[in-house]
N, C-alpha and C positions, 0 to 999 in steps of 0.2 A: 443666602439662606432665606427661604420663604417663611411666611407666618406659620404655616402648618408645620414645617420643619422645626421652627422655634418652639412651638407648643410641645411637639414630640420630644425634642431634646430637653426641654424644661421638665417634662414629666419623668423622663428617664433619669435625669440628674437628681431631681427631688426625691425619687424613690430609692435610687441606688446609693446615694450619699449616706443615708441613715440606715436603711435595711442592710444587713451584713452580706451583700452580694456584689460589692465593688463597682463604684461608678466609673473608675478608669477602665476596668475590664470591659464594661458595656460600651464605653465610648469608642473603643477599638473594634469590638466584635460586631455590634449591630450595624454600623455603616458597611462593614465588609460583607456581612451576610445579606443584607437587604438593599444594598446599593444606595444607602441614604447619604445625605450630606455629612461629610466628616467635619466636626466642629474644630475650628482653630483654637489656639490657646486663649485668645481674647474672649471668644464666645464661651468657652469653658469657664473662664474667670467670672463672666457675668452670671452664669448659672450658679457658680459657687457663691457669689454674693447673694443670690436669691435664697439658697439653702441657709446661708449665714443669717439672713434676716429671719428665717423661720426659727432658728435657734434663739435669737434675741427675743422674739415675741413669746415663744413657748417658755423660755427660762428667765424672763425678765426679772422676776422676783429673786431667783437664785443669783443672777448676775448683780443685781442691786445690793444684795446682802454681802456678796463677795467683795465688791468694790468698797462699800462702806466699812466692811470688816477689816480690809487691808489698810485703809486710811486711818481707822481708829487704832489699829495695832501700831502703826508707825507713829501716830501722835502720842500714844502712851508709851512708846519705846518698848513695846512688847509685840514685835511683828508676828509672832505665832501665838498670841495670847487668847485668840478665840477661834472657833472652828471654821468660820467663814474666811478669816484671814489665812488660816492654814491651808484651806482648800485652794484659795487663790494662788498662793505661792507654789503649791504642789502642781497646779495646772501650768503655771509659768515655767518652772524649771523642767517639768516633764515634757514640755513642748520643744525644748532646746535641741534634743537629738535629731528630730525630724527636720527642724528648721536649718540646722547647721549642715547636715548631710544633703538636704535638698538644694541649698544655695551653692554648695561646693561641687556637687556631682549631678546636677539636674540634666545637663547636656549629655553626660555619659549614660544616664539612665534612659533618656529618650533615644539615644543612638542605638543602644544595645537591646533594649526591651520594648521600645515604642512600636510594637506591631501586634497584629491579631494573634499569631501563634503563641507568643510570649504571654499575652493576656489570658489566653485560654489555659495555658499551663499553670499560671499563678492563681487562676480560679480554683484549680484542684488543691493548691496550697491553702486557699481560703477555706475550702470544704474540710480539709484536714484540721485546720485551726478550730473550726466550729465544732467538729466532733470531739476534739480534745476539750474544748470549753464545756461541752455538754456533760462530760464525765466529771466535771468539778462542780457539784451541786451543793456542797456543804459549807461554802464560804459564809462567814457571819461577821466579817470585819466591818466596822463603821469608820466614819471620818476620824473620830477620836483616836482610833487605833492605827490609822494609816501612818506610814513612815516616809522619810525621804527616799529610801530605797524603793518602796512601792511606787512612788511617783516616777522615778527614773526608769524603773523596770517597765512600767506601762508605756512610758515615753519611747523606749526602745522598740516595743511592739508597734507603736504608731509609726516609727521610722521604717519598719518593714513594709508598711503600706505604700512606700514610694515605688515599689514594683507594681506596674499596672496589672490589675487582676487580684491583688491582695486587698481585701476590704479594710478600710481604716477603722470603721466602727466595729467590725468583727474582730480584728486583731487586738484593738485596745480593750474590748470587752473580755476577750480571752486572757489578755495580760492581767486584767484586774482579777479575774477568777483564779488565775494561777497564784496570785498573791493573797487569796483568801477573802476578797471583797464579796459582799452579798451580790446576788444577781442584779437586783434593782440598782444598787449603788454602782456596780460596774458599768451598767448601761448609761446611767445618768452622768457619771463621771466622764464616760467616753464622749457624750454629746458636748458637755462643757469644755472638754479638752480639745474639741475640734475648732473652737473659736479662733485661737491664735493662728493655727495653720491655714484654715480657710481664709481668714482675713488677709494674711500675708500673700497667699497665692492670688486672691481676688484683686488686691490692690496692684500687684505687679502686672496682672493681665490688663487691668483698666489703663495703666500707664502705657502699655504697648498699644492698646486700642486707640488712645488719644493721639499718640505719636503717629500712628498710621493714617489718621484722618478718615473722611468718608464714613462717618458713623451713622448707621441706620437706627435711629433712636426708637422707632416704633417696634421694629422686629426684636431688638435687644430688650426693650421693655416687656414685650410678651414673653420672651425667654426668661427674664428675671421673675416676672410674676408667676408664671406656671411652675417654675422651680420652687419658689417660696411657698406656694399653696400646697403643692404635693409634699414638699419637704416637711411642712408643719404636720400634715396628716400622718406621715410615716414616723415621725418622732413619737407621736402619741401611740401609734400602733405598736412600735417595738417596745416602748416602755411597759405597756400593758401585756404584751406578748411574753416577755421574759419573766414576768411574775408568775405566770400560770402554765406556760407552754415551753417546749424544748426548742433548741436551735437546729434540730435535725432537718426540718423542712428546708431551711436555708442552705444547709450543707448539701443536701441532695440536689437542690436546684443548681448550685455552683458546680458540683461534680458532673451532673448531666450536661450542663451547658458547655463546660470546658472540655470534657471528654468527647462530647458530640462533635464539637468543632474540630478537635484534633483528628478525629477518625474520619470525618466526612469532608473536610475542607480540601 
């Protein structure tokens, strides 16, 4: 992978990880369409760690409050005694469905759906999710009113994003809207919920990278940096977008991209 390809891959990963248009779908379709370098799992993992860094930087105050809230709740023997602790436990348990299914069936997912036509088809599923989410504009539920069922329900929607082409951010935002969360909270919760999943995938990829040897530190550093910078900007963009604008443009984009590939490939 050249430096230019690392920059392009970082930009694609940073944008598509958080905008509800599916990073996995683009990682299969763009190399197929434009003859680009197809990133291996280790390179994707480095890009994921870049986007994870963007989450940590953007939400550092929220993360600090969650960690200290959980520790304070455990120390006081009231693990759900404050909103920050409750949010932390919801994120933890809500991440379990995707983590378990991913670890058990990752190879099967790659074998059956790890190709461009499948990614294009599931982009259409993402478009359908986003249209469904846009129809649910009346959610007013706050953290205080969230339940364990809400957390697991959203976690199941995150699990669906194991299919390449299904947007993780899009599916979890829609899951939150289906459970009555406000649009802003659904998006914010989606980003915070990405931390365990992206961290796990990133660390496994780094392990594979180190075991393989011959690490190109400069190229991977450029990949990491471009992914982090673009990812940070796209977090801010989407959080502001959902407050005032609809999800329809993202749905249209996914539908046109997926359908266009299936018709013309």
